[in-house]
C-alpha positions as semicolon CSV with decimal commas, in nm:
position;residue;x (nm);y (nm);z (nm)
1;M;-2,285;-0,895;0,819
2;K;-2,208;-1,066;0,494
3;I;-1,930;-0,837;0,356
4;A;-1,795;-0,867;-0,008
5;V;-1,430;-0,702;-0,054
6;L;-1,374;-0,585;-0,419
7;G;-1,052;-0,498;-0,584
8;S;-0,787;-0,505;-0,850
9;T;-0,582;-0,744;-0,668
10;Y;-0,557;-1,024;-0,397
11;P;-0,323;-1,271;-0,304
12;R;-0,321;-1,558;-0,570
13;S;-0,165;-1,836;-0,331
14;H;-0,093;-1,837;0,037
15;D;0,262;-1,738;-0,024
16;D;0,183;-1,429;-0,282
17;P;0,311;-1,142;-0,068
18;G;0,068;-0,898;-0,290
19;V;-0,149;-0,622;-0,074
20;P;-0,063;-0,782;0,265
21;W;-0,241;-0,500;0,434
22;Q;-0,564;-0,602;0,253
23;R;-0,500;-0,949;0,345
24;E;-0,452;-0,872;0,731
25;T;-0,753;-0,651;0,709
26;V;-0,992;-0,906;0,559
27;K;-0,857;-1,181;0,792
28;R;-0,911;-0,963;1,104
29;C;-1,285;-0,877;0,992
30;A;-1,343;-1,228;0,956
31;A;-1,182;-1,319;1,294
32;A;-1,429;-1,030;1,438
33;G;-1,721;-1,284;1,309
34;H;-1,810;-1,132;0,982
35;D;-1,866;-1,328;0,659
36;I;-1,615;-1,217;0,413
37;T;-1,573;-1,300;0,059
38;V;-1,339;-1,138;-0,183
39;L;-1,389;-1,021;-0,523
40;A;-1,116;-0,992;-0,764
41;P;-0,998;-1,013;-1,103
42;S;-0,855;-1,335;-1,238
43;W;-0,475;-1,390;-1,301
44;K;-0,377;-1,612;-1,616
45;A;-0,708;-1,795;-1,577
46;L;-0,670;-1,838;-1,225
47;K;-1,020;-2,014;-1,052
48;N;-1,191;-1,947;-0,760
49;H;-0,981;-2,045;-0,427
50;T;-0,947;-1,983;-0,029
51;I;-0,686;-1,801;0,158
52;D;-0,656;-1,826;0,527
53;D;-1,039;-1,988;0,497
54;I;-1,168;-1,698;0,295
55;P;-1,346;-1,753;-0,029
56;V;-1,175;-1,562;-0,340
57;L;-1,412;-1,537;-0,614
58;R;-1,254;-1,455;-0,940
59;W;-1,384;-1,320;-1,274
60;R;-1,216;-1,382;-1,612
61;Y;-1,178;-1,111;-1,837
62;A;-0,958;-1,212;-2,119
63;P;-0,788;-1,515;-2,290
64;K;-0,524;-1,667;-2,045
65;R;-0,229;-1,526;-2,181
66;W;-0,373;-1,129;-2,148
67;E;-0,519;-1,167;-1,838
68;T;-0,232;-0,973;-1,689
69;L;-0,383;-0,657;-1,609
70;T;-0,368;-0,660;-1,224
71;H;-0,105;-0,800;-0,988
72;D;0,284;-0,713;-0,989
73;E;0,322;-0,422;-1,179
74;G;-0,062;-0,318;-1,199
75;A;-0,264;-0,170;-1,467
76;P;-0,143;0,166;-1,443
77;N;0,200;0,039;-1,541
78;K;0,043;-0,104;-1,884
79;Q;-0,146;0,137;-2,038
80;N;0,082;0,180;-2,346
81;S;0,020;-0,168;-2,440
82;P;-0,196;-0,181;-2,745
83;L;-0,441;-0,424;-2,588
84;F;-0,500;-0,220;-2,267
85;K;-0,804;-0,044;-2,334
86;I;-0,965;-0,352;-2,513
87;F;-0,934;-0,553;-2,184
88;A;-0,988;-0,243;-1,987
89;F;-1,322;-0,222;-2,121
90;T;-1,374;-0,623;-2,081
91;Y;-1,231;-0,584;-1,728
92;I;-1,509;-0,347;-1,633
93;L;-1,766;-0,529;-1,829
94;L;-1,716;-0,902;-1,712
95;G;-1,650;-0,738;-1,339
96;A;-1,976;-0,573;-1,304
97;I;-2,199;-0,890;-1,469
98;A;-1,976;-1,133;-1,214
99;V;-2,033;-0,891;-0,910
100;L;-2,387;-0,851;-0,981
101;R;-2,461;-1,241;-1,007
102;W;-2,244;-1,307;-0,718
103;T;-2,440;-1,034;-0,499
104;K;-2,781;-1,194;-0,574
105;K;-2,637;-1,544;-0,497
106;H;-2,475;-1,466;-0,187
107;K;-2,704;-1,165;-0,061
108;F;-2,391;-0,935;0,065
109;D;-2,500;-0,685;0,325
110;V;-2,212;-0,456;0,212
111;I;-1,959;-0,414;-0,100
112;H;-1,604;-0,280;0,002
113;C;-1,520;-0,105;-0,322
114;H;-1,118;-0,074;-0,289
115;W;-1,005;0,161;-0,578
116;P;-1,342;0,318;-0,684
117;F;-1,212;0,392;-1,066
118;P;-1,293;0,174;-1,216
119;H;-1,439;-0,076;-0,971
120;G;-1,726;0,162;-0,889
121;F;-1,898;0,057;-1,195
122;M;-1,907;-0,288;-1,079
123;T;-2,106;-0,146;-0,786
124;L;-2,426;0,057;-0,949
125;L;-2,632;-0,242;-1,030
126;P;-2,601;-0,414;-0,681
127;Q;-2,678;-0,105;-0,494
128;K;-3,002;-0,014;-0,734
129;L;-3,121;-0,357;-0,743
130;F;-3,058;-0,494;-0,417
131;G;-3,008;-0,189;-0,186
132;T;-2,661;-0,318;-0,092
133;R;-2,465;-0,065;0,119
134;I;-2,139;0,006;-0,073
135;I;-1,831;0,160;0,095
136;M;-1,564;0,292;-0,141
137;T;-1,196;0,332;-0,016
138;C;-0,920;0,566;-0,239
139;H;-0,563;0,454;-0,178
140;G;-0,416;0,722;-0,417
141;A;-0,367;0,552;-0,758
142;E;-0,739;0,655;-0,892
143;L;-0,698;1,017;-0,773
144;A;-0,359;1,022;-0,977
145;L;-0,500;0,912;-1,294
146;G;-0,792;1,179;-1,254
147;R;-0,525;1,472;-1,258
148;K;-0,411;1,348;-1,599
149;S;-0,756;1,282;-1,748
150;N;-1,072;1,513;-1,728
151;I;-1,279;1,198;-1,853
152;I;-1,113;1,009;-1,548
153;R;-1,175;1,267;-1,285
154;K;-1,540;1,308;-1,406
155;A;-1,612;0,958;-1,382
156;L;-1,465;0,901;-1,051
157;T;-1,592;1,176;-0,901
158;W;-1,973;1,056;-0,994
159;L;-1,897;0,729;-0,893
160;L;-1,778;0,873;-0,553
161;K;-2,110;1,048;-0,523
162;S;-2,272;0,702;-0,563
163;G;-2,108;0,564;-0,266
164;D;-2,292;0,510;0,083
165;A;-1,955;0,589;0,262
166;L;-1,632;0,702;0,167
167;C;-1,300;0,609;0,309
168;S;-0,922;0,704;0,242
169;N;-0,578;0,528;0,364
170;S;-0,477;0,837;0,492
171;S;-0,538;1,238;0,544
172;H;-0,330;1,298;0,179
173;T;-0,548;1,059;0,026
174;A;-0,900;1,235;0,185
175;N;-0,770;1,566;0,096
176;E;-0,748;1,480;-0,284
177;I;-1,087;1,332;-0,274
178;K;-1,231;1,657;-0,137
179;Q;-1,142;1,818;-0,419
180;L;-1,370;1,637;-0,611
181;I;-1,663;1,615;-0,409
182;D;-1,797;1,744;-0,064
183;K;-1,858;1,433;0,131
184;P;-1,763;1,306;0,474
185;I;-1,438;1,079;0,461
186;N;-1,326;0,807;0,704
187;I;-0,953;0,750;0,732
188;L;-0,897;0,393;0,746
189;P;-0,518;0,299;0,774
190;Y;-0,395;-0,013;0,813
191;G;-0,106;-0,193;1,050
192;A;0,185;-0,378;1,019
193;T;0,178;-0,716;0,864
194;V;0,509;-0,840;0,960
195;T;0,559;-0,903;1,291
196;A;0,797;-1,050;1,496
197;A;0,825;-1,215;1,879
198;D;1,070;-0,914;1,993
199;A;0,969;-0,639;1,772
200;G;0,888;-0,441;2,052
201;S;1,208;-0,485;2,253
202;S;1,365;-0,169;2,339
203;T;1,708;-0,328;2,284
204;P;1,773;-0,323;1,895
205;T;1,981;-0,587;1,731
206;L;2,195;-0,400;1,469
207;A;2,387;-0,537;1,172
208;S;2,787;-0,471;1,141
209;P;2,840;-0,252;0,888
210;P;2,528;-0,068;0,950
211;L;2,240;-0,215;0,739
212;L;2,010;0,034;0,541
213;L;1,683;-0,134;0,446
214;N;1,399;-0,063;0,168
215;C;1,113;-0,269;0,101
216;G;0,804;-0,295;-0,134
217;R;0,755;-0,288;-0,534
218;L;1,027;-0,173;-0,738
219;I;0,835;0,105;-0,919
220;Q;0,938;0,474;-0,989
221;R;0,729;0,624;-0,699
222;K;0,949;0,463;-0,461
223;G;1,232;0,677;-0,561
224;L;1,481;0,411;-0,488
225;H;1,719;0,583;-0,744
226;Y;1,783;0,906;-0,501
227;L;1,894;0,657;-0,235
228;L;2,094;0,473;-0,482
229;K;2,236;0,810;-0,570
230;A;2,285;0,921;-0,210
231;L;2,503;0,611;-0,133
232;P;2,837;0,684;-0,260
233;D;2,844;1,023;-0,008
234;I;2,754;0,805;0,266
235;L;3,023;0,532;0,180
236;E;3,278;0,810;0,190
237;K;3,181;0,884;0,570
238;Q;3,129;0,504;0,675
239;P;3,097;0,149;0,530
240;V;2,719;0,034;0,505
241;K;2,494;-0,204;0,316
242;L;2,210;-0,153;0,145
243;V;1,911;-0,429;0,111
244;I;1,642;-0,404;-0,119
245;T;1,361;-0,613;-0,106
246;G;1,078;-0,644;-0,376
247;E;1,045;-0,675;-0,763
248;G;0,882;-0,433;-1,007
249;D;0,916;-0,252;-1,348
250;C;1,211;-0,028;-1,241
251;K;1,443;-0,317;-1,117
252;E;1,647;-0,345;-1,407
253;E;1,708;-0,001;-1,441
254;W;1,808;0,071;-1,096
255;M;2,055;-0,275;-1,093
256;K;2,233;-0,118;-1,407
257;L;2,253;0,217;-1,207
258;T;2,384;0,053;-0,927
259;T;2,645;-0,110;-1,163
260;E;2,748;0,203;-1,284
261;L;2,790;0,387;-0,978
262;G;2,997;0,122;-0,823
263;L;2,795;0,005;-0,571
264;D;2,727;-0,365;-0,624
265;E;2,941;-0,482;-0,322
266;H;2,752;-0,264;-0,135
267;V;2,392;-0,373;-0,273
268;E;2,188;-0,679;-0,245
269;W;1,870;-0,708;-0,433
270;A;1,673;-0,956;-0,256
271;G;1,363;-0,991;-0,446
272;F;1,036;-1,118;-0,286
273;V;1,125;-1,242;0,071
274;S;0,924;-1,453;0,307
275;S;0,749;-1,302;0,594
276;E;1,025;-1,427;0,848
277;K;1,293;-1,316;0,616
278;L;1,141;-0,977;0,639
279;A;1,114;-0,969;1,009
280;E;1,504;-1,083;1,049
281;L;1,592;-0,773;0,800
282;Y;1,367;-0,580;1,004
283;H;1,505;-0,660;1,323
284;T;1,859;-0,635;1,208
285;C;1,850;-0,305;0,983
286;T;2,017;0,009;1,144
287;C;1,769;0,203;0,978
288;Y;1,461;0,201;0,748
289;V;1,500;0,449;0,449
290;H;1,202;0,576;0,183
291;P;1,266;0,788;-0,078
292;A;0,940;0,824;-0,228
293;I;0,849;1,056;-0,499
294;F;0,560;1,164;-0,690
295;D;0,590;0,972;-1,009
296;D;0,517;1,088;-1,367
297;R;0,138;1,027;-1,316
298;G;0,155;1,227;-1,025
299;D;0,097;0,903;-0,810
300;T;0,269;0,887;-0,463
301;E;0,280;0,697;-0,147
302;G;-0,100;0,690;-0,013
303;L;0,020;0,565;0,318
304;G;0,319;0,323;0,352
305;V;0,261;-0,017;0,546
306;V;0,676;-0,071;0,536
307;L;0,698;0,216;0,753
308;I;0,445;0,120;1,004
309;E;0,668;-0,219;1,019
310;A;0,958;-0,069;1,063
311;L;0,867;0,157;1,343
312;R;0,665;-0,177;1,492
313;H;0,988;-0,314;1,501
314;R;1,141;0,007;1,687
315;K;1,384;0,121;1,389
316;P;1,424;0,491;1,305
317;V;1,283;0,579;0,964
318;I;1,425;0,821;0,691
319;A;1,127;0,899;0,481
320;S;1,033;1,176;0,199
321;E;0,796;1,423;0,295
322;V;0,515;1,306;0,048
323;G;0,143;1,163;0,045
324;G;0,070;0,970;0,351
325;I;0,399;0,934;0,461
326;V;0,313;1,229;0,688
327;D;0,056;1,052;0,875
328;V;0,315;0,809;1,013
329;I;0,654;0,979;1,027
330;K;0,644;1,321;1,218
331;H;0,941;1,523;1,188
332;E;1,183;1,461;1,482
333;K;0,926;1,281;1,688
334;T;0,859;0,929;1,491
335;G;1,134;0,981;1,203
336;L;1,301;1,219;0,972
337;L;1,169;1,370;0,672
338;V;1,317;1,524;0,393
339;P;1,218;1,681;0,064
340;E;1,131;1,426;-0,245
341;K;1,420;1,379;-0,474
342;D;1,705;1,578;-0,246
343;T;1,983;1,344;-0,254
344;K;2,190;1,552;-0,050
345;A;1,928;1,598;0,211
346;L;1,889;1,197;0,218
347;T;2,250;1,165;0,267
348;S;2,257;1,436;0,539
349;A;1,956;1,244;0,744
350;I;2,073;0,892;0,698
351;L;2,439;1,033;0,839
352;R;2,278;1,202;1,141
353;I;2,079;0,865;1,243
354;L;2,415;0,677;1,195
355;K;2,616;0,881;1,383
356;D;2,364;0,978;1,668
357;K;2,275;0,673;1,828
358;T;2,064;0,854;2,138
359;L;1,850;1,037;1,827
360;A;1,829;0,713;1,640
361;Q;1,673;0,525;1,951
362;K;1,470;0,823;2,064
363;L;1,310;0,832;1,725
364;A;1,264;0,465;1,700
365;N;1,104;0,426;2,059
366;Q;0,865;0,747;2,006
367;G;0,808;0,591;1,653
368;F;0,713;0,235;1,826
369;D;0,467;0,415;2,085
370;F;0,289;0,641;1,804
371;C;0,237;0,307;1,593
372;Q;0,101;0,118;1,887
373;E;-0,148;0,354;1,923
374;V;-0,256;0,494;1,606
375;F;-0,200;0,210;1,371
376;D;-0,331;-0,072;1,637
377;W;-0,522;-0,347;1,424
378;N;-0,822;-0,393;1,687
379;R;-0,888;-0,010;1,637
380;I;-0,845;-0,005;1,243
381;V;-1,070;-0,334;1,230
382;K;-1,356;-0,168;1,507
383;A;-1,355;0,157;1,276
384;T;-1,377;-0,054;0,966
385;T;-1,696;-0,263;1,055
386;D;-1,841;0,093;1,221
387;V;-1,856;0,209;0,866
388;Y;-1,979;-0,148;0,750
389;K;-2,261;-0,063;0,969
390;G;-2,297;0,269;0,893
391;T;-2,271;0,408;1,267
392;K;-1,930;0,573;1,136
393;D;-2,019;0,811;0,860
394;K;-1,803;1,150;0,934
395;D;-1,484;1,288;0,900
396;T;-1,226;1,113;1,092
397;P;-0,932;1,297;1,235
398;T;-0,584;1,301;1,109
399;P;-0,366;1,043;1,297
């Protein structure tokens, strides 16, 4: 099959850490024998290129200096920019023209459209003119925008109705879609993108003092400030070190909070790290902590690949009970869940893991086994290609 994967973000170079789950899915679908092409917006005049021997076609939508709606912080975090509305319009219009032209040239059998608002507009003409099968996958951000705007909600509903098959990354996102439209939803999660040769070892390697790890974009919905506020109470009981990887628009604010709380010597801001370094951090951390929240736009974690990666490294996980996190972390089985924005509950859960090594190992082992079964890449790729072929178009069970 000739498949186009359409979305707002794709790595700009081999070393770009953006959307690793999508990159891994694309690579594995290509390895399964499908002809894959990625369609994505340009970034500061970035031209067409290849990554992992897969062509990435880029459409231009603005002068170079302003071609920054996507990647890094992402468009939802740039809506206050005075030029946002202008370039959001040209993004959709020029994207639609490019996708139509590429579909005619390459004769795609399927376009897999991620984030249907706004990318669903770009699939309407290929579907109508060439009969291209359109798969739409929601990740949560577009649904959060719809809750804030009646116009966006109506547009998203209309676009979802046009899709030949609908998908979501988690049961939470699927339930959000069902509030808009009554159609079958295929739940297509993703697996770990960071692995190590000894990730499955039943004998953990632990840092001293205990190492707490948090990874991902430093944006509001990650809720990292609640972990920082919990840290002084944890340090009163025992020494720990917190390592934070990633970049984002909240980093400066959270670094300032770290200093105000007197935590500079206990917190390391690692920035973007290589896959090898990230694997090392997963392998040596004592536990992984993910205090995600619903942000001011109503957005939260669609799934959380970092949770899967931590469990694949056989580490206990503590996370907020929000969004798609509950598909990965089953309370007292594959990790510990706490209410969002509750620093006391977060402190208590972390101290419990640090003090009870038997519990920590039990959760880590059960989490590893769960991920091996539910978030196995072979299973995910087969389910994805079944949707492409039209052999799987019905509600799929929650993991």
